[in-house]
PLY file of the C-alpha trace (Angstrom):
ply
format ascii 1.0
element vertex 260
property float x
property float y
property float z
element edge 259
property int vertex1
property int vertex2
end_header
28.92 -9.99 20.91
32.37 -9.53 22.24
33.70 -11.65 19.47
31.75 -9.70 16.95
33.24 -6.48 18.23
36.65 -7.89 17.95
36.01 -8.86 14.32
34.77 -5.37 13.70
37.96 -3.83 15.13
40.22 -6.25 13.11
38.28 -5.23 10.08
38.85 -1.66 10.83
42.57 -2.27 11.17
42.58 -4.21 7.97
41.11 -1.48 6.02
43.79 0.93 7.27
42.20 2.67 10.19
45.24 3.66 12.25
43.57 3.86 15.74
42.40 0.19 15.36
45.83 -0.92 13.98
47.67 0.82 16.96
45.37 -0.83 19.40
45.79 -4.33 17.98
49.60 -3.86 17.31
50.31 -2.70 20.94
47.91 -5.24 22.69
49.62 -7.38 25.41
48.28 -10.18 27.22
47.48 -8.05 30.33
46.09 -5.46 27.96
43.68 -7.90 26.44
41.75 -8.25 29.83
40.98 -4.56 29.90
40.19 -4.72 26.17
37.53 -7.39 26.62
36.01 -5.77 29.86
35.52 -2.58 27.81
34.04 -4.38 24.92
31.49 -6.21 27.39
30.11 -2.80 28.38
29.13 -1.71 24.78
25.35 -0.74 24.90
23.78 -2.90 22.10
20.69 -0.60 22.07
22.81 2.45 21.16
25.17 3.40 18.37
27.56 0.22 18.60
29.88 1.47 15.91
30.29 4.95 17.54
30.97 3.37 20.83
33.54 0.97 19.38
35.30 3.88 17.83
35.29 5.78 21.11
36.49 2.68 23.03
39.35 2.28 20.57
40.50 5.92 21.18
40.17 5.58 24.89
41.91 2.27 25.14
44.88 3.74 23.05
45.16 6.73 25.46
44.95 4.43 28.48
47.57 1.91 27.26
49.94 4.83 26.29
49.73 6.35 29.77
49.73 3.15 31.80
52.95 2.09 29.77
54.67 4.95 31.31
54.30 3.46 34.81
56.68 1.03 36.33
56.65 -0.44 39.79
58.47 -3.03 41.70
56.93 -5.49 44.29
58.57 -8.49 45.89
61.73 -7.90 43.75
59.61 -8.14 40.51
58.96 -5.20 38.05
55.52 -4.59 36.70
54.29 -2.31 33.97
51.30 -0.07 34.43
49.29 -2.26 32.08
50.16 -5.28 34.17
49.13 -3.46 37.40
45.87 -2.41 35.94
44.86 -5.98 35.03
45.61 -7.27 38.56
42.91 -7.49 41.13
43.52 -5.81 44.53
43.36 -9.44 45.99
46.19 -10.62 43.83
48.73 -8.48 45.49
50.74 -10.04 48.47
50.14 -7.07 50.70
47.41 -4.45 51.38
50.15 -1.54 51.05
51.39 -2.75 47.73
47.95 -3.14 46.37
47.06 0.39 47.48
50.41 1.98 46.09
49.80 0.29 42.82
46.08 1.27 42.53
46.93 4.77 43.26
49.16 4.94 40.35
46.43 3.64 38.06
44.04 6.17 39.46
46.67 8.97 38.68
47.02 7.78 35.23
43.19 7.74 34.69
42.92 11.38 36.10
45.70 12.45 33.69
44.07 10.79 30.66
40.39 11.57 31.20
40.03 13.87 34.36
40.84 17.38 32.76
37.23 17.98 31.68
35.33 15.41 33.82
34.41 11.99 32.73
31.85 11.14 29.99
30.15 7.85 29.84
32.61 6.27 27.45
35.36 7.14 29.63
33.55 5.75 32.62
33.36 2.45 30.89
37.18 2.37 30.86
37.31 3.44 34.46
34.85 0.77 35.54
36.97 -1.83 33.72
39.92 -0.83 35.80
38.06 -1.41 38.95
37.24 2.24 39.73
34.07 4.34 39.63
33.32 7.99 39.57
31.65 9.52 42.66
28.84 11.99 42.44
31.50 14.68 43.18
33.74 13.69 40.35
36.26 11.72 42.54
37.69 8.34 41.53
36.61 5.62 44.00
38.59 2.21 44.01
35.83 -0.38 44.15
38.20 -3.21 45.04
39.87 -1.55 48.20
37.83 -2.23 51.31
40.00 -0.19 53.60
37.72 2.92 53.28
34.85 0.58 54.11
36.75 -0.84 57.15
37.26 2.96 58.34
33.48 3.49 57.86
32.57 0.30 59.80
34.83 1.54 62.64
33.22 4.82 62.68
36.55 6.63 61.88
37.97 8.97 59.39
40.89 11.08 58.73
43.74 11.23 61.27
41.72 8.92 63.68
41.58 6.14 61.16
45.33 6.68 60.07
46.36 6.21 63.73
44.64 2.92 64.16
45.60 1.85 60.69
49.26 2.49 61.61
48.91 0.75 65.00
47.26 -2.28 63.45
49.84 -2.35 60.66
47.23 -2.69 57.98
49.63 -2.00 55.05
51.41 -5.26 56.01
48.34 -7.43 55.96
47.31 -9.62 53.18
44.03 -8.75 51.33
42.55 -11.91 52.82
43.44 -10.67 56.36
42.05 -7.43 55.59
38.63 -9.16 54.73
38.74 -11.25 57.71
39.14 -8.14 60.00
36.55 -6.25 58.07
33.96 -9.20 58.58
34.82 -9.25 62.33
34.23 -5.63 62.58
30.97 -5.81 60.88
29.86 -8.59 63.34
30.78 -6.70 66.34
33.69 -8.89 67.31
36.26 -6.23 66.70
35.95 -2.29 67.10
38.05 0.76 67.21
38.90 0.13 70.95
40.88 -2.92 70.09
44.31 -2.18 71.44
46.34 -4.68 69.73
49.06 -4.30 67.02
49.60 -6.42 63.89
46.85 -8.53 62.26
47.62 -11.58 64.36
47.22 -9.76 67.66
44.25 -7.92 66.35
42.36 -11.07 65.50
43.68 -12.55 68.83
41.59 -9.72 70.49
38.43 -10.75 69.08
36.80 -11.88 72.49
37.56 -8.63 74.30
34.89 -6.72 72.38
32.49 -9.64 71.76
30.87 -9.05 75.14
27.29 -9.33 73.87
26.06 -12.96 74.25
23.83 -12.71 71.18
26.78 -11.57 69.02
28.91 -14.45 70.34
25.95 -16.96 69.56
25.48 -15.36 66.08
29.21 -15.50 65.38
29.52 -19.14 66.52
26.43 -20.21 64.74
27.56 -18.85 61.47
31.08 -20.08 61.66
30.82 -23.59 63.14
27.76 -25.16 61.70
29.51 -25.47 58.37
31.73 -28.68 58.31
34.12 -26.88 56.04
35.37 -24.57 58.90
39.14 -24.24 58.84
40.62 -25.94 61.92
43.19 -23.09 62.26
40.31 -20.46 62.71
38.57 -22.99 65.13
41.56 -23.35 67.26
42.14 -19.62 67.17
38.61 -19.13 68.51
39.11 -21.70 71.17
42.22 -19.88 72.31
40.31 -16.63 72.34
37.48 -17.98 74.52
34.83 -17.64 71.91
34.09 -21.43 71.88
34.80 -24.33 74.34
36.88 -27.11 73.18
34.66 -30.01 72.17
36.63 -33.29 71.29
33.68 -34.61 69.39
33.55 -31.63 67.11
37.25 -31.82 66.52
37.15 -35.51 65.82
34.03 -35.27 63.66
35.37 -32.43 61.41
39.18 -33.04 61.41
39.76 -36.33 62.84
42.96 -36.77 65.09
44.51 -33.76 63.17
43.26 -31.32 65.69
43.03 -33.39 68.86
46.41 -32.83 70.02
46.67 -29.13 69.11
44.27 -27.70 71.66
0 1
1 2
2 3
3 4
4 5
5 6
6 7
7 8
8 9
9 10
10 11
11 12
12 13
13 14
14 15
15 16
16 17
17 18
18 19
19 20
20 21
21 22
22 23
23 24
24 25
25 26
26 27
27 28
28 29
29 30
30 31
31 32
32 33
33 34
34 35
35 36
36 37
37 38
38 39
39 40
40 41
41 42
42 43
43 44
44 45
45 46
46 47
47 48
48 49
49 50
50 51
51 52
52 53
53 54
54 55
55 56
56 57
57 58
58 59
59 60
60 61
61 62
62 63
63 64
64 65
65 66
66 67
67 68
68 69
69 70
70 71
71 72
72 73
73 74
74 75
75 76
76 77
77 78
78 79
79 80
80 81
81 82
82 83
83 84
84 85
85 86
86 87
87 88
88 89
89 90
90 91
91 92
92 93
93 94
94 95
95 96
96 97
97 98
98 99
99 100
100 101
101 102
102 103
103 104
104 105
105 106
106 107
107 108
108 109
109 110
110 111
111 112
112 113
113 114
114 115
115 116
116 117
117 118
118 119
119 120
120 121
121 122
122 123
123 124
124 125
125 126
126 127
127 128
128 129
129 130
130 131
131 132
132 133
133 134
134 135
135 136
136 137
137 138
138 139
139 140
140 141
141 142
142 143
143 144
144 145
145 146
146 147
147 148
148 149
149 150
150 151
151 152
152 153
153 154
154 155
155 156
156 157
157 158
158 159
159 160
160 161
161 162
162 163
163 164
164 165
165 166
166 167
167 168
168 169
169 170
170 171
171 172
172 173
173 174
174 175
175 176
176 177
177 178
178 179
179 180
180 181
181 182
182 183
183 184
184 185
185 186
186 187
187 188
188 189
189 190
190 191
191 192
192 193
193 194
194 195
195 196
196 197
197 198
198 199
199 200
200 201
201 202
202 203
203 204
204 205
205 206
206 207
207 208
208 209
209 210
210 211
211 212
212 213
213 214
214 215
215 216
216 217
217 218
218 219
219 220
220 221
221 222
222 223
223 224
224 225
225 226
226 227
227 228
228 229
229 230
230 231
231 232
232 233
233 234
234 235
235 236
236 237
237 238
238 239
239 240
240 241
241 242
242 243
243 244
244 245
245 246
246 247
247 248
248 249
249 250
250 251
251 252
252 253
253 254
254 255
255 256
256 257
257 258
258 259
């Protein structure tokens, strides 16, 4: 169906429709990602042509506003459209991802937020990785930092304090996911006193005092033969599992035998 919608828009542009022409003429490779995501949300049971025309108008406004944004990360400059097409996980650091996504959220509010968000606008917003909460606030569906705060039972200044102590902004998105997973398993909690992601994950055993928590953790992580040797050795060091030369040889051969 998306190809049919694209054909419809191309035909509109060919017939002299200015909005459709502007959309296609200003389309970038990054913008095409958002373009396709919006078209995928067209409700085939409704007024398709009307939805497409609304989508064209909304996309033009979105691209115009996003192109006013320029941010630099790792010595490279990105446009707002590029940033909007990037997932949270594609950034090198959590802090950079949050900074960039906040700029996109700001642009969304400036484009659509003055009079609330209608259903067509919500399609654009969803395509950008956000959703509108019941109280009308934008929520970044890709950022799990708020979920980490909830899992820790912290909010406001309390979470800010531990976030600063742990150095969350300097974590990679993968490290953030790892810590979030460990918090949900009860391996790490708000009483972890370490700083920095390495030391935070090194602190896993200090809060995994319940034997069933340990058994569940080890069962889930080490019955899979694809377990990463780095994580295995880290958990050996943390005391979550005893050294087992047979396991090491079975899974990783002599690669790991001399590292413990």
